Structures are given as structure tokens and as C-alpha cells.
N, C-alpha and C positions, 0 to 999 in steps of 0.2 A: 761394483754394486753396493750402494750404501745400505745401512740398516737403521730402521727407526725403532727406538726403544723408549717406552713410557715408564716412568717411575710412578707407581700408583698405590695409594692406600687411603681409604676414606677416613681413617683416623688421623688427627693432627698430632704433631709432636713426636713423630717416629723417625725423624732424620731424613725425610724424603727430599726436601729442598737442599739441605746440606749435602746429601749424597748426589743429587742431580748436578750441583755446581762442581763438586770435587771429582766425581767420575768424569764429567765432561772435560775439566781442566787436565786431569791426569791422562786421559786418552790423548789429549793434545800434546802433552809432554812426551808421549810415546809415539810421536810422529803420525798420529791419526788426525785427519781433518774433521772437526766436530762442529755441529750446529746445536746450540742449546735453545730450546723453545720454552719460554715461560708462559704457561697457560693459567697460572694462579693469579687471580685479581689482586692479591696482596703484593705481587711483584717482588717477592724476596729474592728469587733467583736473579732477577734483573739487577737489583742493587748489590747483590752479593758478588757480582763480577764487575763492579765498578761503574755501572751505567746509572746516571742520574735520571730518574723517571721524569723529572721536570724538563729534561732535554729531549725526551722521546717525541718525535713528530708522528711516527706511524708505529703501530704495535700489532700484536697478534689479533687484537680486536678488529683492526682494519681488514685483515685477511678473512676472518670469519664472516664479515658482512659484505665481502667483495668490494671493499673500498680502496684496495691497494693490491699491487702485485707482490709476490713474495720477495722478489729481488729488491724491491723498494723498502722492505721492512728490515732486512737483515743488516745487523750492525757488526763491525769488526771490534772485538774486545782487545784490551791491552795484552792478552795472554796468548801464548803460542798455539797456533792452529785452532783457535777458538773463536767462533762467531755466535751471534745470538739473535733470536727474535724476541724483543723485549715485551713485557706486559704493560698494561695501563689499567687504571681503575675502571675504565669503561667495560672491561671484561665482566665486571660484577653484574651488569644488567644485560649482557649479550643474549642470554637465553630467551628473554622476552622479545628482543629484536629478531632473533632467528625464528621464533614461533610465528611472529607477524609476517615475516618474509615467506615462510612456507605456506601460510594461510592464503596469501595472495598470489603465490607462484607455485603451482603443483609440481613443477620440475626442480624446485629448490630443495636440496637435500641438507637439512639443518645439521644432521649428524656427520656429514661427509665433507664439510667445508675445508677443514684443515688438511685432510688427505688430498683433496683436489690440488691444493697449492703446493704441498710438500712433494708430491710426486713430480712436479716440474723441476725440482732441484735435488732430488734424492741422490742421484748418481754423482753429484758434485762433492759429496761428503762421504767419509767412511762411516760415521755414525751421526744420527740425529737423536738427541736426548730430549725428551719432553718431560718437564716438571708439571705434574697435574695438581689441581686443587684438592684439598682434603674433603672430597665429596664425590658422589657418583652421578652428577648431573650432566648437562649437555656439553660442558667443556671436556669432561673426562670421556664422554661418548665420542667426541671428535678425536681425542687422542687415541682411544682404543681402535677406532676405525682406521686411523692413519698408520698405526704401529704394526711392525712385524712381531713384536714381543713386548712383554712387560717384566720389569724388575719390581718385586714387592719388598719394600723395606719393613722389617719387623723389629720392634724395640724389645730388648732383652729384659722384659719386666713381667710381672705376674699376669697381667691381662693381655699378653702378647697374642695369643690365639683368638681372643675375643674379637669378633668382627672379620677374622680372616676367611671364615666360611662364607660370609656375605660377599666379601670381595671376590673369592673364587667363583661363587655363583654368578656374580656380575661379569667376570671374565668369560665364563661358559656361555652366558646369555649373549655377550658380544660375539663370541665365536659362532653361535647359532644364527644370530640375526643380522650382524653387520660386517663381520670379518672372520670368515671361516679359517683363515690362515694364521690367526693370532695364537702365539705360543707364550708360555711362561719361560722367560729367559733365565730367571733365577730368583732365589729368595735371599735377601741381604739382611743379616743380623746386625743391628745397630745399638749404640749406646750401652755397650756391655761394661759393667763395673765388676771386674774380676775379684774384687774384695768380698763380694757377696756370693753365698752358695746359691741364692735364688737365681741370679743371672746365669750361672753355669747350668742350673737345672733347666731353665728355659731353653738354653742353647741345645741341650740334649733332646728336649721334647720336640723342638721344631725340626731338628735333624732327623729324628725318628719319623716325623710326619711327612716331611717333604723330601727326605733322602738326598739323592744326588743333585737335586735342584738347588740345594743350599750352597752358597759360595763358601769356600774354605776361609776366605778373608772375613773377619769380624771387625766391625768398626767400634773402637773403644769410646767410652764416655770421657771426653776431654774438654777442659776449659778453653784451650786454644782453638779447638774446632768451632765452638760456639762464638768465640770472639771474632774469628776471621771475616764472616760476612759483614759485620758492622764496619769493617775497614775496606769493604769492596774488593776483597781478595779471596781466592781459593786458598786452602791451607798450604798448598805447595809454594805459594808466594809469601804468605803471611809468616809461616814458620817452616822452612824447607826441611829442617832436621827433626821435626816432631814425629811422634808415633802416628798421628793422624795423616800426615803426608805419606808415610810408609804404607799405611793401611789402604789408602785410596789408590796409590800406584799399584799395589798388589791386586786390588780389585780390578783395576783397568787391565792389568795383564791377564787376569782370569777371563774377563769379557772377551778380549782379543783372542785368547787361546780357544775359548768355546766356539768362537766364530771362524776359527781356522784362518785368521789373518796374520 
């Protein structure tokens, strides 16, 4: 039985896409079959695993508007056990199209489109990882509707908890209105600079707040991690011996262990 996990935070720049790419790739290295779904119109997860957006014929956009079957959209990546549903710029305006469709078809569920398609192939994968846009709009609603759980990346900086309550409220609203089985998979601390006391203070503050939901693995702030996506590679391929590779492999092991696989 596969598991669908969304990485979600309405704040940008918290390491969400970097973590989506590298968690998915690391799970693949640990012999898990993984599908990475890029729901961000910027398509950074798509290019970050070596897919040229100009070559993409069908994307997640085509799924959301029922223009393609999920099996026609999935792309095999160059990396072990890793497949992808790429993004396209068309996702930027899909909310308007979904509103129009739901206005003309009362049976059209604009917030449940992704779920409808992913359920068809869920059991063919160990994990489906969804990279959400940095907003709480219709794309993220689709992700939360389809997901079994969410991972919340939190940057180890002063305003780390700012906006987290809003995000938690959104998760609770999703639980109440669209997906009562949605759970918080875990809270992932990212971009830690151990040279500063502030970063370590934020770690303690978040651990005190979220307790056992916080992963033991903390993602460090590293130049190599920020460089890797521009080369179309996860960190495990770009710099296999880096601390970033070690961190995401450890995170993947934690995810697998928490799910009893």
C-alpha cells in the first residue's frame, strides 16, 4: 500500500522543494519506488531532477483538468526508483479553469482532481511525494485532499513559527472539510546554521512545540544543496559524500521507520 505525502508551507524559501527532491531521491536509493509530483507552477522540482520543462508534453495541469490519464503524465527520471509528474507554467492559471469547470458541471470536484488520478496508481509506489506551491490555494487543496499526511519544512530562523499556526489551521480545515484522515507526518527543520545561537534556539523552540513530530534529522544550510538543483541533480548525485546527502538519507530512513516499512 503506497503512501501519499505532501510537503507544504505557505512561506517560500523554507527548503520545501529542495526537501521534496532530495527526500524522494533518497527514498529511491533506499529501494523504495517513488513518484514525485510537482504541483508548483514554478516547476523547480521538475528541473531539479533533470527534466527540461520545454520537453514536457503533459504535466500535472493536464491531470487537474482531466485532459490526460495519470499513466500518460508520469516520466521516468535518470535516478534510481524515481518517477515524476512534471509541472508546467499552465498550473499558474489552473484555479480559474477549475472554477469554470465546477460552475458548469456540478459533479466536478475542483479540489479532488489530483486525488482521483493518484488513487489509480497509488499502490504501484511505496511513496508519492507532492511538492506544493508556497500558497494555500486550489493546488495545495488538491494536494491535501489526495494526501495521507503532510511534512512541514520549517526554516531555522527567527520568524520560523510565524505562519505555522495559519498552516496548522489550514491542515485542520482540510481534515474537517476535505480529508478527515489527513495527518501530520512530521516537522522538518531546514537550513540550520550551527554557527549561530539563534538557529539552535529555534530548534529547541520548535521541538518544544511539536515534540515527537519533529524529525531527528536536521537539514543544514549548505552551498552544495543550493547548487544541486541548477545541475538537475539531487544532492546524492551531485555530491554523494556531502553532509546534505547524509542528512537526506537519514531523513528518508526516518520516514521509512515511522511508516514501518
